[in-house]
N, C-alpha and C positions, 0 to 999 in steps of 0.2 A: 340209446344203445351205446355201448362202450366203444372206444376207438378200435380200429382194425388191428388184429394180431395175426401172426403166422403160426402154422403148426410146427411143433418141434419133433413130431414123429408122423410119418406117413407109411403106408404099406398096402399090400393086397392079401386078402385072406381067401384061400381056396375053400369053398363051401360045397364042392362036389357038383356032379351033373354038368360039368363044364363051366361053372360060374366062378368068377373071382371078384370079390368085393373090394373096392377102394375104401380105405378108412384113413382118418387123420386124428391126431390128438394135439390139443393146444391148451394154453392156460397154465395152471399150477400143477405140476406132477403129483404133489402131495395134497391137492385140494379135493373137495367132494366131487365125485364123478357124476357127470351129466351127459346124456346122449340126446341129440336132437334128430328127430326123424322127419325127413323131407316129405313133401306132398307128391301129388300126381294121381295114381302111381306112375313112376317113371320120371319124376321131375328132377331128381338129383339134388345134392346139397350145394350150398353156396356160402361164401365167406361171411356174409352178414349174420348167419346163424350163430357164429362164434360170439357175436357182439351182444347176445342176449344174456350172457353170464359174466359176472365179474371175474377177470382173469387171475386175480389173486386168490379167489375163493374156490374156483372150480377147475377141475380137470375136464376139458370139454372134448367130447368125441362126436365127430360127424362121420357118416359113411353113406355111400351110394348103394341103394338097393339093387337087386338083380337087374341087369340090363340098362341101368340108369347112370347118368354122369360118367365118371371114369371107370366104372365097373365093366368087366368084360364077360362075354361078348356083348357089344353095344346093341341096344334095342332088342335083345333076345327075349322072346316070350316062352320058349321051351322051358319046362320045369320051373315055371314062374307062377307061384300061387301064394295065397295068404299064408297057408301053413309053412311053405318054404321060407318066406320072409321072416316069420316068427322064429323059426329054428335058426336062421342065419343070425338073428340078433343074439340068441343065446350062445351060438358058437363064437361070435365076436366078443361077448362078455367074458367067456372063458379064455379066449386068446389074449385079451388085454388084462386078465387077472383082476377083474372087477368083482367085488363081493356083492354090493348093491349099487344101483345107480338111480339117479333122478331121470325119469324118462319124459321127454318133452316132444311135442310134435304138433304140426298144424295141418288141417284139412285131412287128406289121406294119412298123413303122419299121425293124426290123432286116432284114426281107426286102427292103425298098426300098433300104436302104443296100448290101446285098450285090449286088442287081441293078445298081445304079448303079456299084459298084466293078468289076463284070465288064465293063460297057460303057465306063466312063471311068476306068480304073485310074490314069492319069497325073494325074488331078484329086484323088486321095485321098491325104492325108498319113498318116492312121491311121483305124482303125475302133474305136468303143466301142459294143458291142451288148448289149442286155439282153433277157431273155424271148424266146429265139430261136424264130422261126417260119419254116419253109422253104416255105410256101405249097403243100404237097402236098395231094392230095385226102384222104388218110388223116388228115392233121393237121386239115383243115377238118372232117371228120366227127367227130373227137374232141369238138369243141365243140358242133356243131349236131345231131348224131344220137344215137340210143340206142346205148349200149355203150361210150362213151368216158368223158368227165367225169361223165356221168350215173350211172356206177357209184360214183363218189366222193361225189356230192351229190344223191342221188335225190329228196329232198324239195324241193329247189330246181328240179330239172329238170322235175318233174311238171307244174306249171302251164304252162310253156312248151310241153311236149309235148301236153298235153290240149287246148290251144286249137285244135289241128288234129284234126278228127274222124278216127277210125281209117280210114274209107273213103277219105280224102284223103291218106293217108300213103304210098301205094304207091311214089311216086317220091322219098320222103324228106321230112323236115321242112323242110330248107332250101329245096327246090323249092316246097313249099306256102307257106312264109313269103314267098318272093320273089314268088309270084303275088299274094298279098294286098297286098304293098307296092306292086306295080305297078298293080293293077286294083281293089283293095278300096275300100270307102267310107272316108270320113275316120275314122269311128268304128272300123272294123276295122283300119285302118292304125295308129292311135294305140294300140290294144290290142296289136297285134302288136309294135309298137315297145316298149311298156312291158314285156311279158312277156319278150322276148328280152333287153332291157337289164337287167332284174332278174336273170335267169339269168347273164348275162355278168358283172355286177357282183359277184354272190355268189362268183365264182371268182377275182376279182382279187387278193385279199389272203389271207394266212394265216388271218386271222379275218374272218368275214363283216362288212362295214362297214354296220351298220344305218343310219347317218346317210345314206350314199350311196344305199341302197335306198329310203329315204323320199324322197330328192330325185327319184329316177326316178319313183316312184309319184305324186308330187305334180305333176310337169310332164313327162310323156313327150314332149311336142312338141319339147323341147330336143334330143332324141336321134334325131329323124327322119333327119337327114343321115347320122349314123353307121350306123344300121341299114340304110337303103336302100342305101348304098354298100357296106357290108359284104356283104350278100347278093348284090349285083350281082357283086362280085369272087368270092365263093364259087362262084356258079353258072358264071361265064364264064371265070375266070382261075386258080383254084386247081386245079392239075393235078400229078400225080406227076412229070411231066417237070421241073417247077420245082425240085423237090428234087434230082433228078439233075443238072440244069444247074448249080445252085449248088455242090453238093458236088464235082463234077468241075471246075468253073471256078475255084474258089478255090485249087486246087492250083497254079495259075500266078500267084498273088498273094502269093508269099512275101516280096516287097519291101515289103509294106504291113503294119505292126504291127496286129494285131487282138486286142482285149481283150473277152472274153466274160464277162458277169456273168449268172448264172442262179440263180433260186430253186429249191432242191431240191424244194419243195412247190408249184411252179407248176402249177395245175390247168388253165390255158388252153393253155399251150405246154409240154408235159412235157419234162423235162430231157434226154431222149434226143436231141432235136434239137440242143441246145447241145453235147452230147458228140460227136455225129457231125460237127458243123461244126468243132469243135476238132481232131478227128482228121484231117480233110481239109485244114485250113488250116495251111500250114507254119509261119507266124510268128505263132501265136496263143497266148494265155494263157486258160485257163478258170478262172473263180472260181465254184465251186459253193457257194451259201450255204444253210446248213441253217436250218430253221424260218422260211422266208420264202416269199412267193408270187410274183406275176407283175409287179407294177407298180413303176415307179421311185418311186412314192410310199411304198413300203415302206422304212422307215428303213435297214435293212441294205443294200438295193440302192442307194439314193441315196448312202449313205456310201461304198460301194465305188466307185461311179462317180466321185464327187468325188475320192477318193484317186487314181484312175487319171488323171483329167484334170489333176490337180496334177502327178503324176509325169511326164506327157508334156512339160510345160513346165518341169520341174525345180524346182517349188515343193515345199518340204519342211516348211513350218510348218503 
């Protein structure tokens, strides 16, 4: 990844319905425009995302989706849907006077990038996607319910599961957590946030990141927006139809180059989703990386993304 840089422009965009999106621009004002979409939903952008693009070649745009990061109101799930996020992107593109942009994203960011490309294909120059998530109900259950990632990391799953008494699990763990996050006491909400985020964080990397686990345990309040918005989307918007719509829709996007970078040992978004996307997308490349996990903070994933973003602009050094 390239050295850290600071944005030369920041601002808030009013997208209606009470939501204001934080955005920032860094790199070369005259370079090729790229936007990176954060994960979650609700995860928020972070400075390391700027480092995936050569600052001399790219005008780099980051923004926080509704309710996430610095966007306001924080942790807000009202008027927060896939369709709303897609339209927010197009409003931001117009606000920043972008003709076409390279759209990149990881995990949920890959999902949003795909939905945006299906709705506004003329606005997309290329796609660079990591940790593919197709927002299906089955993919959501893999993380949140028994029988998916829990089979791979049972000792990390158990505390998350056991927070919900067996009598309250009849509609699934996700439904029980969503209820607590909407109606629980502050103490219950913070404990639910802590337990889910520890479980999620344990799966992010090929090796469990103990330092990040300690960060979650020491201050779970930081992760409230991520967890509230994540379960909101899981309950209301993650449907098997999403997977069908994406895999059918991308068959018509052969004019858009799509670069897919997937960790072979990704325990959050298993590699089958990346493989299925590649097989459906006519103009796609699949880079399956062995011995690596889910996040762009994994060195092998970030290295491959940088290699691709350089290749797109013809940089060879």
